[in-house]
C-alpha positions, -999 to 999 in steps of 0.1 A, spaced: -139 177 -173 -123 157 -145 -90 165 -129 -73 140 -152 -86 157 -183 -112 131 -193 -144 147 -205 -178 137 -191 -163 114 -165 -183 105 -133 -175 121 -99 -143 108 -83 -150 80 -57 -141 88 -22 -116 59 -21 -99 71 -53 -89 106 -42 -53 118 -43 -52 123 -5 -62 87 2 -37 73 -24 -9 94 -9 -17 82 26 -18 46 14 15 50 -4 31 64 27 18 34 47 30 10 20 65 23 21 65 24 59 54 -12 63 80 -25 38 108 -8 57 94 -21 90 92 -57 79 126 -56 62 143 -43 94 123 -65 119 117 -97 99 142 -96 69 114 -100 44 92 -76 24 56 -70 33 46 -56 -1 72 -64 -27 64 -101 -34 87 -99 -64 116 -93 -41 105 -121 -18 103 -145 -48 137 -134 -61 153 -138 -27 137 -172 -22 153 -185 -54 186 -167 -49 190 -185 -16 174 -217 -28 197 -220 -59 227 -222 -36 211 -246 -12 204 -221 16 169 -235 21 167 -224 57 169 -188 46 149 -194 14 118 -207 31 114 -176 53 101 -158 21 73 -183 16 50 -173 45 47 -136 35 39 -146 -1 12 -171 11 -3 -145 35 -3 -120 6 -23 -145 -16 -48 -151 12 -52 -113 16 -59 -109 -21 -86 -136 -19 -103 -120 11 -102 -85 -5 -118 -99 -36 -145 -116 -15 -151 -83 3 -155 -64 -29 -181 -89 -42 -200 -91 -9 -200 -55 3 -196 -34 -28 -188 3 -20 -183 -6 17 -153 -28 8 -127 0 11 -138 10 46 -142 -25 59 -108 -35 44 -91 -5 60 -107 -13 94 -94 -49 92 -59 -35 83 -60 -12 114 -71 -40 137 -43 -63 125 -16 -37 127 -27 -28 163 -27 -64 172 8 -69 158 20 -37 174 6 -47 209 20 -83 206 53 -72 191 74 -86 219 53 -118 222 46 -127 186 71 -149 168 86 -132 137 65 -154 115 32 -142 130 41 -105 126 52 -110 90 20 -129 81 -2 -101 96 15 -73 78 17 -91 45 -20 -98 48 -26 -61 54 -5 -51 24 -25 -75 2 -58 -62 12 -47 -26 7 -33 -32 -28 -64 -53 -39 -90 -29 -25 -75 5 -34 -66 1 -71 -73 35 -87 -65 71 -81 -90 95 -98 -100 66 -121 -65 56 -131 -49 23 -120 -20 27 -95 -3 8 -67 1 19 -31 25 -8 -22 52 -5 -49 64 23 -72 74 6 -104 41 12 -122 37 46 -107 71 57 -118 63 45 -153 31 64 -153 49 96 -141 76 93 -168 52 85 -196 30 114 -185 58 139 -185 69 127 -220 33 130 -232 31 166 -220 65 175 -235 56 159 -268 22 176 -270 1 145 -266 -12 156 -231 -19 191 -220 -17 188 -182 10 177 -158 -16 168 -132 -16 130 -139 22 126 -140 24 149 -110 1 126 -90 21 95 -99 54 113 -90 39 123 -57 29 87 -50 66 77 -55 77 104 -32 51 94 -6 62 58 -7 99 67 -4 90 91 25 71 63 42 101 40 38 125 65 53 102 74 82 95 37 88 131 28 88 139 55 113 109 48 136 116 11 135 151 16 147 144 43 173 110 32 187 104 -4 175 77 -11 200 56 19 189 67 20 152 34 6 139 15 36 153 22 59 124 7 36 96 -22 30 119 -28 68 121 -25 71 83 -51 43 79 -74 58 104 -75 90 83 -81 69 52 -110 51 70 -125 85 81 -123 98 45 -139 67 31 -167 70 55 -172 108 50 -205 117 34 -204 136 1 -218 168 17 -191 167 44 -162 166 19 -143 198 12 -150 212 -23 
């Protein structure tokens, strides 16, 4: 029986472990806080970008509205590239995608003072898209590392199922609750770091993604039991 209580399930994929999902959720919250403070847009939450686009557009503030279009466009491109990677590289997609994310974040971090706001936003939104399109499951169950709405729903429904006797373990809702906490923690740390050390702020999500990359590349016999 697997850790989510599903009998006869296959072994958990390395890119679907709880540790990796928590690191990605931390990075997701961190990058959203960073782009909101630095660029006044959201890297991950395209729903918010779309709403704000039309909020400003509906009152004729098109100069402010159009700033939300580039991150949405970059997000779309990132989704397409991630889909192509999955088709072309199979199980290697998670590691390759993470490596691309790291390189882009390092580039944005190094060129922070030289890049126009638009370039930085495009790079980070592209990173967010690749992350959400590549890492889609935790222990075989769909989740999101770049927003908490679905994770919060899963946590609440899981607790209700346990209380009502439909599910015997709190592990699944506990995982989704932890994802929400990790995302919020990432946002808090990201906001603080961005204000205190803006030139070095992208270093923390890069470290988190480096750990993800190492765990994705870890051979089965190297993994802890």
